[in-house]
C-alpha atoms as one frame of an Amber mdcrd trajectory, in Angstrom:
protein
  -0.249  -0.324   0.017   1.034   3.457  -0.890   1.848   6.227   1.818   1.128
   9.246  -0.189  -0.946  12.399  -0.158  -3.604  13.520  -3.090  -5.629  16.350
  -3.720  -8.633  15.675  -5.971 -10.802  19.109  -6.660 -14.259  18.894  -7.097
 -14.507  15.250  -5.656 -18.429  15.541  -4.389 -19.581  13.756  -7.383 -19.233
  11.801 -10.799 -15.625  11.736 -12.054 -14.103  13.690  -9.075 -15.786  11.413
  -6.418 -14.687   8.411  -8.814 -11.150   9.494  -8.834 -11.049  10.121  -4.819
 -12.444   6.533  -4.039  -9.690   4.919  -6.839  -6.852   7.030  -5.862  -7.787
   5.950  -1.665  -8.006   1.855  -2.572  -4.445   2.733  -3.906  -3.482   3.989
  -0.261  -3.412   7.283  -0.798  -4.620   9.685   1.888  -7.307  11.927  -0.203
  -8.084  15.405   0.049 -11.629  15.782  -1.151 -11.985  19.470  -2.242 -14.905
  21.123  -2.622 -16.648  24.421  -3.165 -20.453  24.344  -2.806 -21.370  20.930
  -2.470 -21.019  20.247   0.833 -23.128  16.987   1.492 -21.774  15.674  -1.716
 -18.346  15.666  -0.121 -19.224  14.143   2.485 -20.505  11.568   1.060 -17.092
  10.944  -0.683 -15.247  10.652   2.093 -17.733   8.663   4.414 -17.526   5.832
   1.547 -13.666   6.170   1.216 -13.470   5.844   5.147 -15.859   3.321   5.586
 -13.833   1.167   2.834 -10.741   1.309   5.273  -9.362   4.517   3.230  -8.142
   8.064   4.651 -10.465  10.896   3.504 -11.614  14.359   4.461 -13.196  17.126
   2.852 -11.920  20.624   2.171 -13.642  23.823   0.977 -12.054  26.225  -0.956
 -12.938  28.216  -4.033 -10.458  28.050  -6.845 -11.068  31.340  -8.484  -9.205
  32.917  -5.057  -5.402  32.876  -5.500  -5.127  33.228  -1.225  -7.793  30.427
  -1.343  -5.606  27.924  -2.871  -3.122  28.826  -0.593  -4.803  28.011   2.255
  -6.326  24.768   0.459  -2.755  23.728   0.375  -0.888  23.904   3.317  -4.149
  23.104   5.342  -3.717  19.334   3.558  -0.349  19.149   4.054  -0.981  20.370
   7.560  -3.568  17.191   8.074  -2.099  14.947   5.659   1.729  15.128   4.875
   3.393  16.271   2.049   1.576  16.349  -1.051   2.317  13.686  -4.016  -0.744
  14.076  -6.783  -2.638  16.879  -7.243  -5.735  16.360  -9.733  -7.270  19.319
 -11.015 -11.052  17.953 -11.905 -13.215  20.810 -10.756 -14.996  23.009 -13.532
 -18.103  24.278 -14.575 -20.174  24.172 -18.382 -21.785  26.327 -19.601 -23.846
  25.947 -22.875 -24.099  29.193 -25.511 -23.505  30.022 -28.843 -19.980  31.698
 -29.422 -21.785  34.912 -30.536 -23.836  35.186 -27.828 -21.242  34.154 -24.768
 -20.716  37.685 -23.071 -17.305  38.371 -22.034 -18.425  37.501 -18.473 -19.462
  34.076 -19.368 -16.233  33.569 -21.006 -14.514  34.574 -18.308 -16.557  32.880
 -15.596 -16.199  29.458 -17.124 -12.124  30.032 -17.782 -11.779  31.267 -14.150
 -13.217  27.571 -12.912 -11.495  25.504 -15.818  -8.300  26.786 -16.716  -7.040
  29.772 -14.122  -7.808  27.577 -11.229  -5.223  24.920 -12.746  -3.015  27.039
 -13.120  -3.149  28.443  -9.446  -3.153  25.176  -8.519   0.089  24.269 -10.467
   1.902  27.193  -9.177   0.976  26.640  -5.551   2.651  23.150  -5.153   5.193
  22.716  -7.727   7.729  24.224  -6.162   6.595  21.703  -3.291   6.684  18.706
  -5.129  10.171  19.799  -7.303  11.812  20.588  -3.706  10.784  16.995  -2.669
  11.846  15.348  -6.352   8.475  13.726  -6.999   5.094  14.050  -7.217   2.761
  14.144 -10.437  -0.162  16.389 -11.521  -3.267  15.424 -13.624  -5.598  17.698
 -15.412  -9.136  16.757 -16.502  -9.117  17.859 -19.731 -11.686  17.094 -22.558
 -12.511  15.951 -25.545 -13.772  19.098 -26.236 -10.703  20.879 -25.546  -9.329
  18.267 -28.681 -12.470  18.537 -30.719 -14.360  21.555 -30.035 -17.731  21.247
 -29.147 -21.191  22.873 -30.067 -22.240  25.854 -28.242 -19.526  25.506 -25.732
 -16.414  27.368 -27.129 -15.990  29.110 -23.532 -15.994  25.402 -21.941 -13.855
  23.735 -25.061 -11.125  26.523 -25.197 -10.606  25.990 -21.269 -10.052  22.465
 -21.532  -7.813  22.930 -24.700  -5.828  25.066 -22.197  -5.452  22.780 -19.783
  -3.470  20.927 -22.567  -0.899  23.878 -22.987  -0.400  24.090 -19.230   0.565
  20.143 -18.953   2.869  20.039 -21.402   4.678  23.317 -20.519   4.283  22.024
 -16.549   6.029  18.694 -17.677   8.978  20.229 -19.462   9.252  22.764 -16.182
   9.619  19.778 -14.067  10.892  16.984 -15.279  14.300  17.777 -14.254  12.667
  17.381 -10.861  11.436  14.499 -11.366   7.823  15.407 -11.269   5.314  14.376
 -13.937   2.664  15.943 -15.619  -0.051  14.532 -17.653  -3.901  15.077 -18.817
  -6.764  13.052 -19.051  -9.137  13.888 -21.644 -12.901  12.065 -20.804 -15.461
  11.699 -23.651 -19.195  11.482 -22.936 -19.131  10.428 -19.147 -22.610   8.804
 -17.331 -22.603  11.355 -14.780 -25.423  13.562 -13.558 -24.734  16.150 -16.152
 -25.742  13.348 -18.775 -28.748  11.838 -16.751 -30.823  14.101 -18.381 -29.877
  14.272 -22.458 -33.334  13.915 -24.130 -33.221  10.567 -25.704 -32.942  11.728
 -29.785 -29.540  13.552 -28.499 -27.985  10.450 -26.739 -29.162   8.281 -29.679
 -26.885  10.927 -32.083 -24.164  10.450 -29.855 -24.176   7.234 -29.115 -23.998
   6.788 -33.000 -20.838   8.673 -33.334 -18.958   6.399 -30.172 -17.345   3.707
 -32.014 -17.934   1.470 -28.418 -21.311   2.433 -28.700 -21.639   3.492 -25.000
 -21.117   6.315 -22.690 -18.066   5.818 -20.495 -17.986   5.415 -16.738 -16.419
   8.141 -13.713 -14.777   4.550 -12.740 -13.123   3.828 -15.974 -11.224   7.795
 -16.449 -10.684   7.242 -12.685  -8.568   4.246 -13.357  -6.766   6.002 -16.139
  -6.013   8.403 -13.491  -4.988   5.809 -10.967  -2.523   4.578 -13.569  -0.993
   8.156 -14.014  -0.198   8.774 -10.349   1.044   5.560 -10.000   4.524   4.403
 -10.112   4.228   2.274 -13.258   4.106   5.858 -15.102   7.350   7.406 -13.848
   8.405   7.599 -17.396   5.025   9.168 -18.944   4.795  12.916 -18.880   3.190
  15.479 -21.006   0.754  13.437 -22.534  -2.935  13.424 -23.126  -5.221  10.220
 -22.603  -8.271  10.129 -23.961 -10.939   8.324 -22.489 -13.872   8.159 -24.824
 -14.770   4.957 -26.507 -13.067   6.310 -29.837 -15.054   9.026 -30.077 -12.038
  11.252 -31.210 -10.952   8.897 -33.944 -14.236   9.186 -35.951
């Protein structure tokens, strides 16, 4: 069993919850971050601890640089040196580009891209000083392909890939890796109310013919956080059932 600490942002539900539980299963002490959904975060923590893991919840507004510094210090004070950062938290808005306001654009980028930059900035020196660590960004197929009605979301997720590659290059000499996971269409609360007609169109685009499960994304993160991935950095692991190949 490992004896390392992981911080997973947006870990209250969906993909974030699956990632937190997966890392806990590998022996990580897991800091479950949330912003508003305290009940969801409590559930994640309870499930991990009930299965013999170790998790605690931490609240923070990731668009606030000061709050991020407080978060990282609190996690290390409670759990010890951080080994793995998973930047999962984010928001999505659907709006044609021509109707997207600058405030909406900035809101999405602040939550999805700026927060990841601030988190990377906060932990990179710590990890580099210790000569080990993992940074994993949860991007999206939208960042690779673009997504209709979601220009701000797509560009913010594409931005994560550039951030990932730069972090990988800058931190490689310190034995810290940085990688991204790009999920396709995953069965979460966000996709639960998809109209049947749209669902059928989406399934027709996916070679494997189904939505992915949060646990399948978590498995990719679990691998990248493991010692088995120690020679992999600056890469994007796509988990989308082949959607990006059509």
